[in-house]
A tleap script that builds the chain and sets N, CA, C and O, in Angstrom:
source leaprc.protein.ff14SB
mol = sequence {
  NMET ALA ALA GLY PRO ALA GLY ALA TYR GLU
  LEU CYS ARG ARG MET PHE GLY GLU PRO ALA
  SER ASP GLN THR VAL VAL TRP HIE MET SER
  GLU VAL LEU CYS TYR LEU LYS HIE LEU ARG
  ASP ALA GLY ALA VAL VAL ARG ASP GLU SER
  PRO GLY GLY ALA TYR ARG TYR ARG LEU ALA
  GLY ALA LYS GLU GLY CARG
}
set mol.1.N position { 27.094 -56.719 192.958 }
set mol.1.CA position { 26.999 -56.101 194.249 }
set mol.1.C position { 25.614 -56.252 194.849 }
set mol.1.O position { 25.387 -55.868 195.996 }
set mol.2.N position { 24.704 -56.799 194.095 }
set mol.2.CA position { 23.366 -57.048 194.631 }
set mol.2.C position { 23.436 -58.029 195.803 }
set mol.2.O position { 22.548 -58.030 196.656 }
set mol.3.N position { 24.464 -58.852 195.858 }
set mol.3.CA position { 24.642 -59.806 196.954 }
set mol.3.C position { 25.214 -59.137 198.192 }
set mol.3.O position { 25.354 -59.781 199.232 }
set mol.4.N position { 25.547 -57.858 198.100 }
set mol.4.CA position { 26.076 -57.117 199.232 }
set mol.4.C position { 27.429 -56.518 198.935 }
set mol.4.O position { 28.087 -56.900 197.967 }
set mol.5.N position { 27.852 -55.568 199.775 }
set mol.5.CA position { 29.136 -54.896 199.581 }
set mol.5.C position { 30.296 -55.893 199.577 }
set mol.5.O position { 30.254 -56.933 200.236 }
set mol.6.N position { 31.327 -55.543 198.818 }
set mol.6.CA position { 32.496 -56.423 198.737 }
set mol.6.C position { 33.694 -55.640 198.232 }
set mol.6.O position { 33.556 -54.584 197.615 }
set mol.7.N position { 34.858 -56.177 198.507 }
set mol.7.CA position { 36.082 -55.642 197.933 }
set mol.7.C position { 36.225 -56.106 196.490 }
set mol.7.O position { 35.487 -56.979 196.033 }
set mol.8.N position { 37.181 -55.516 195.777 }
set mol.8.CA position { 37.367 -55.838 194.361 }
set mol.8.C position { 37.715 -57.313 194.150 }
set mol.8.O position { 37.221 -57.934 193.208 }
set mol.9.N position { 38.558 -57.876 195.012 }
set mol.9.CA position { 38.928 -59.283 194.832 }
set mol.9.C position { 37.707 -60.185 195.005 }
set mol.9.O position { 37.507 -61.122 194.232 }
set mol.10.N position { 36.897 -59.901 196.018 }
set mol.10.CA position { 35.681 -60.692 196.236 }
set mol.10.C position { 34.735 -60.551 195.047 }
set mol.10.O position { 34.113 -61.531 194.636 }
set mol.11.N position { 34.620 -59.365 194.498 }
set mol.11.CA position { 33.776 -59.172 193.321 }
set mol.11.C position { 34.300 -59.981 192.140 }
set mol.11.O position { 33.514 -60.540 191.374 }
set mol.12.N position { 35.620 -60.048 191.987 }
set mol.12.CA position { 36.210 -60.891 190.935 }
set mol.12.C position { 35.788 -62.341 191.114 }
set mol.12.O position { 35.402 -63.000 190.149 }
set mol.13.N position { 35.860 -62.834 192.329 }
set mol.13.CA position { 35.484 -64.220 192.605 }
set mol.13.C position { 34.005 -64.453 192.310 }
set mol.13.O position { 33.627 -65.492 191.769 }
set mol.14.N position { 33.176 -63.477 192.670 }
set mol.14.CA position { 31.738 -63.602 192.400 }
set mol.14.C position { 31.465 -63.633 190.898 }
set mol.14.O position { 30.622 -64.397 190.427 }
set mol.15.N position { 32.176 -62.808 190.163 }
set mol.15.CA position { 31.932 -62.693 188.725 }
set mol.15.C position { 32.536 -63.835 187.926 }
set mol.15.O position { 31.895 -64.376 187.025 }
set mol.16.N position { 33.774 -64.203 188.256 }
set mol.16.CA position { 34.526 -65.125 187.410 }
set mol.16.C position { 34.788 -66.484 188.032 }
set mol.16.O position { 35.232 -67.397 187.335 }
set mol.17.N position { 34.527 -66.645 189.322 }
set mol.17.CA position { 34.809 -67.914 189.979 }
set mol.17.C position { 36.283 -68.068 190.308 }
set mol.17.O position { 37.032 -67.091 190.336 }
set mol.18.N position { 36.684 -69.278 190.550 }
set mol.18.CA position { 38.070 -69.590 190.913 }
set mol.18.C position { 39.003 -69.290 189.732 }
set mol.18.O position { 38.768 -69.777 188.625 }
set mol.19.N position { 40.059 -68.492 189.956 }
set mol.19.CA position { 40.968 -68.176 188.851 }
set mol.19.C position { 41.783 -69.388 188.411 }
set mol.19.O position { 42.162 -70.227 189.228 }
set mol.20.N position { 42.042 -69.464 187.120 }
set mol.20.CA position { 42.804 -70.577 186.563 }
set mol.20.C position { 44.304 -70.412 186.784 }
set mol.20.O position { 45.039 -71.398 186.820 }
set mol.21.N position { 44.759 -69.171 186.932 }
set mol.21.CA position { 46.195 -68.921 187.100 }
set mol.21.C position { 46.394 -67.544 187.727 }
set mol.21.O position { 45.447 -66.767 187.851 }
set mol.22.N position { 47.628 -67.251 188.119 }
set mol.22.CA position { 47.953 -65.922 188.651 }
set mol.22.C position { 47.725 -64.846 187.598 }
set mol.22.O position { 47.280 -63.744 187.919 }
set mol.23.N position { 48.025 -65.160 186.349 }
set mol.23.CA position { 47.828 -64.198 185.271 }
set mol.23.C position { 46.342 -63.871 185.109 }
set mol.23.O position { 45.978 -62.730 184.826 }
set mol.24.N position { 45.495 -64.874 185.290 }
set mol.24.CA position { 44.054 -64.660 185.187 }
set mol.24.C position { 43.569 -63.729 186.287 }
set mol.24.O position { 42.705 -62.885 186.051 }
set mol.25.N position { 44.117 -63.875 187.481 }
set mol.25.CA position { 43.745 -63.002 188.597 }
set mol.25.C position { 44.052 -61.553 188.236 }
set mol.25.O position { 43.220 -60.670 188.447 }
set mol.26.N position { 45.229 -61.306 187.699 }
set mol.26.CA position { 45.624 -59.944 187.324 }
set mol.26.C position { 44.682 -59.401 186.249 }
set mol.26.O position { 44.233 -58.257 186.336 }
set mol.27.N position { 44.387 -60.206 185.255 }
set mol.27.CA position { 43.487 -59.800 184.169 }
set mol.27.C position { 42.113 -59.437 184.732 }
set mol.27.O position { 41.565 -58.383 184.411 }
set mol.28.N position { 41.560 -60.313 185.570 }
set mol.28.CA position { 40.232 -60.082 186.133 }
set mol.28.C position { 40.206 -58.865 187.047 }
set mol.28.O position { 39.259 -58.080 187.000 }
set mol.29.N position { 41.232 -58.697 187.879 }
set mol.29.CA position { 41.284 -57.535 188.772 }
set mol.29.C position { 41.336 -56.242 187.963 }
set mol.29.O position { 40.646 -55.276 188.291 }
set mol.30.N position { 42.144 -56.218 186.917 }
set mol.30.CA position { 42.233 -55.022 186.075 }
set mol.30.C position { 40.876 -54.687 185.478 }
set mol.30.O position { 40.459 -53.529 185.467 }
set mol.31.N position { 40.198 -55.700 184.987 }
set mol.31.CA position { 38.888 -55.504 184.375 }
set mol.31.C position { 37.873 -54.998 185.405 }
set mol.31.O position { 37.155 -54.033 185.146 }
set mol.32.N position { 37.815 -55.641 186.559 }
set mol.32.CA position { 36.846 -55.265 187.589 }
set mol.32.C position { 37.133 -53.864 188.119 }
set mol.32.O position { 36.201 -53.091 188.343 }
set mol.33.N position { 38.398 -53.524 188.321 }
set mol.33.CA position { 38.727 -52.180 188.804 }
set mol.33.C position { 38.317 -51.110 187.799 }
set mol.33.O position { 37.892 -50.026 188.196 }
set mol.34.N position { 38.436 -51.394 186.514 }
set mol.34.CA position { 37.972 -50.458 185.480 }
set mol.34.C position { 36.451 -50.299 185.554 }
set mol.34.O position { 35.940 -49.182 185.479 }
set mol.35.N position { 35.728 -51.414 185.700 }
set mol.35.CA position { 34.273 -51.346 185.839 }
set mol.35.C position { 33.891 -50.527 187.071 }
set mol.35.O position { 33.001 -49.679 187.007 }
set mol.36.N position { 34.566 -50.783 188.186 }
set mol.36.CA position { 34.239 -50.075 189.421 }
set mol.36.C position { 34.501 -48.582 189.290 }
set mol.36.O position { 33.702 -47.777 189.769 }
set mol.37.N position { 35.583 -48.201 188.661 }
set mol.37.CA position { 35.891 -46.778 188.446 }
set mol.37.C position { 34.792 -46.137 187.601 }
set mol.37.O position { 34.305 -45.054 187.925 }
set mol.38.N position { 34.405 -46.809 186.524 }
set mol.38.CA position { 33.349 -46.289 185.658 }
set mol.38.C position { 32.033 -46.146 186.437 }
set mol.38.O position { 31.359 -45.121 186.335 }
set mol.39.N position { 31.674 -47.164 187.206 }
set mol.39.CA position { 30.428 -47.132 187.969 }
set mol.39.C position { 30.458 -46.076 189.073 }
set mol.39.O position { 29.432 -45.463 189.367 }
set mol.40.N position { 31.622 -45.858 189.684 }
set mol.40.CA position { 31.759 -44.793 190.682 }
set mol.40.C position { 31.580 -43.436 190.021 }
set mol.40.O position { 30.860 -42.583 190.540 }
set mol.41.N position { 32.228 -43.227 188.883 }
set mol.41.CA position { 32.109 -41.952 188.170 }
set mol.41.C position { 30.669 -41.682 187.738 }
set mol.41.O position { 30.233 -40.531 187.702 }
set mol.42.N position { 29.933 -42.745 187.413 }
set mol.42.CA position { 28.539 -42.616 186.987 }
set mol.42.C position { 27.585 -42.459 188.169 }
set mol.42.O position { 26.404 -42.167 187.976 }
set mol.43.N position { 28.084 -42.650 189.387 }
set mol.43.CA position { 27.256 -42.519 190.574 }
set mol.43.C position { 26.444 -43.753 190.913 }
set mol.43.O position { 25.543 -43.690 191.750 }
set mol.44.N position { 26.748 -44.873 190.279 }
set mol.44.CA position { 25.999 -46.101 190.519 }
set mol.44.C position { 26.563 -46.914 191.681 }
set mol.44.O position { 25.865 -47.737 192.273 }
set mol.45.N position { 27.835 -46.673 191.998 }
set mol.45.CA position { 28.535 -47.440 193.032 }
set mol.45.C position { 29.246 -46.471 193.972 }
set mol.45.O position { 29.739 -45.424 193.552 }
set mol.46.N position { 29.289 -46.838 195.245 }
set mol.46.CA position { 29.987 -46.058 196.268 }
set mol.46.C position { 31.125 -46.898 196.810 }
set mol.46.O position { 30.978 -48.104 197.007 }
set mol.47.N position { 32.264 -46.257 197.050 }
set mol.47.CA position { 33.416 -46.945 197.648 }
set mol.47.C position { 33.562 -46.459 199.083 }
set mol.47.O position { 33.719 -45.264 199.332 }
set mol.48.N position { 33.510 -47.396 200.021 }
set mol.48.CA position { 33.714 -47.091 201.436 }
set mol.48.C position { 35.087 -47.592 201.844 }
set mol.48.O position { 35.555 -48.620 201.357 }
set mol.49.N position { 35.733 -46.850 202.751 }
set mol.49.CA position { 37.052 -47.247 203.239 }
set mol.49.C position { 36.944 -47.638 204.708 }
set mol.49.O position { 36.392 -46.898 205.522 }
set mol.50.N position { 37.481 -48.817 205.034 }
set mol.50.CA position { 37.467 -49.275 206.427 }
set mol.50.C position { 38.548 -48.535 207.206 }
set mol.50.O position { 39.427 -47.923 206.599 }
set mol.51.N position { 38.504 -48.577 208.531 }
set mol.51.CA position { 39.552 -47.938 209.330 }
set mol.51.C position { 40.946 -48.483 209.006 }
set mol.51.O position { 41.942 -47.778 209.171 }
set mol.52.N position { 41.018 -49.728 208.547 }
set mol.52.CA position { 42.301 -50.327 208.182 }
set mol.52.C position { 42.767 -49.960 206.779 }
set mol.52.O position { 43.863 -50.344 206.372 }
set mol.53.N position { 41.941 -49.215 206.031 }
set mol.53.CA position { 42.330 -48.760 204.703 }
set mol.53.C position { 41.827 -49.616 203.550 }
set mol.53.O position { 42.121 -49.313 202.394 }
set mol.54.N position { 41.077 -50.676 203.832 }
set mol.54.CA position { 40.554 -51.535 202.760 }
set mol.54.C position { 39.295 -50.897 202.164 }
set mol.54.O position { 38.496 -50.295 202.880 }
set mol.55.N position { 39.133 -51.036 200.867 }
set mol.55.CA position { 37.959 -50.517 200.173 }
set mol.55.C position { 36.917 -51.607 200.003 }
set mol.55.O position { 37.243 -52.764 199.740 }
set mol.56.N position { 35.655 -51.218 200.156 }
set mol.56.CA position { 34.518 -52.084 199.843 }
set mol.56.C position { 33.582 -51.262 198.971 }
set mol.56.O position { 33.426 -50.057 199.163 }
set mol.57.N position { 32.973 -51.923 198.028 }
set mol.57.CA position { 32.091 -51.257 197.083 }
set mol.57.C position { 30.665 -51.719 197.329 }
set mol.57.O position { 30.416 -52.877 197.665 }
set mol.58.N position { 29.727 -50.783 197.155 }
set mol.58.CA position { 28.313 -51.092 197.316 }
set mol.58.C position { 27.530 -50.272 196.301 }
set mol.58.O position { 28.009 -49.261 195.787 }
set mol.59.N position { 26.322 -50.729 196.026 }
set mol.59.CA position { 25.457 -50.000 195.124 }
set mol.59.C position { 25.093 -48.659 195.761 }
set mol.59.O position { 24.849 -48.595 196.966 }
set mol.60.N position { 25.056 -47.611 194.983 }
set mol.60.CA position { 24.647 -46.309 195.493 }
set mol.60.C position { 23.221 -46.442 196.012 }
set mol.60.O position { 22.374 -47.074 195.381 }
set mol.61.N position { 22.976 -45.858 197.134 }
set mol.61.CA position { 21.654 -45.945 197.749 }
set mol.61.C position { 21.508 -47.118 198.696 }
set mol.61.O position { 20.601 -47.131 199.528 }
set mol.62.N position { 22.398 -48.119 198.583 }
set mol.62.CA position { 22.367 -49.251 199.515 }
set mol.62.C position { 22.996 -48.789 200.830 }
set mol.62.O position { 23.953 -48.015 200.836 }
set mol.63.N position { 22.457 -49.265 201.912 }
set mol.63.CA position { 22.990 -48.870 203.208 }
set mol.63.C position { 24.352 -49.496 203.435 }
set mol.63.O position { 24.590 -50.650 203.077 }
set mol.64.N position { 25.244 -48.719 204.033 }
set mol.64.CA position { 26.576 -49.210 204.383 }
set mol.64.C position { 26.442 -50.318 205.414 }
set mol.64.O position { 25.633 -50.222 206.336 }
set mol.65.N position { 27.240 -51.372 205.255 }
set mol.65.CA position { 27.248 -52.465 206.216 }
set mol.65.C position { 26.202 -53.534 205.949 }
set mol.65.O position { 26.026 -54.441 206.763 }
set mol.66.N position { 25.509 -53.444 204.828 }
set mol.66.CA position { 24.512 -54.470 204.495 }
set mol.66.C position { 25.141 -55.809 204.399 }
set mol.66.O position { 24.456 -56.795 204.126 }
savepdb mol mol.pdb
quit
């Protein structure tokens, strides 16, 4: 998230690159969502919701919309 706020799928792409298969996408999303939940609970990450209902994650203390 140091590169800026992003949704979970974008974070997966940043972390793992292009997925090899649909199954890999599911595996990576599950893993990233668990990390994000843990980081939110620890106060390290903030989840913002857009008016359309999409979530974006950013580092706590980082300004929204960076």
